[in-house]
N, C-alpha and C positions, 0 to 999 in steps of 0.2 A: 504494500500500500504506500509505503514511503517512496518507492520508485515511481509510483503513479502520481505523486504529489499530494497525497491525502494527508491530513493531520493525523499523526499516529501517537501523539502523546496522550497519556491517560493519567488521571489522578489515582491516588491510593484507594479511594472509596468507590470501587467499581463492582464489588461483589465477587470478584474473581477469587479472592482468598477465603471465601466463606464455604466453599465446597469441602466435603469431608475427605477428599483425596488430594487436597492442595499440596501436600508434601510430595506427591508424585510429579509435580510440574518441575521440569528442568529449570535451573536458575536462569539460563539464557532466554527462556520462553516466557518468563513472568511478565515483562512489559507488554508483549504481544497478546498474552491472555487477558491482561488487564484492559488493554485497548478493545479487544473483541467483546469482552463481557460488558464493558462500559458503553459500547456502541450498539449493544443488542445483537451482535453478530452471532454470538454463542450464548446459550442459556443453561447448559448443563442438562442432566437427565433428571427425571422425576424422583429418583432415589437419593438426590442430593450430591451426586458425583459429577465430575467433569470427565473422567476417564482419559487423562492426557497421555497415558502410555499405550492406549489402543488406537487403532486406525479409525478412519471415518468412512462411512458408506458414500456412494455417489450421491444419494439423496440428501445426506447431511451436508455434503460439500456444496451442492447446488443451493440448498437452503441458506447456507452461510454467504455464498456469493450474492444471492438475491437480496439479502439483508444489508449488504454494504451500500451505503449511500453514494 
């Protein structure tokens, strides 16, 4: 997104760190996850997880792309 010129900064209060599996987020990915959560691009799963160590389906990826302004 930064390459495309989008604003990618996110504040600390994005909800990204409220998932029960937050400790599974790689340190380098935390700013991107905060941006994506803060912008409504990702919302996590109903069980309160983000599942950062698993892959995404094509449907999930398309949903994320569609949510990007």
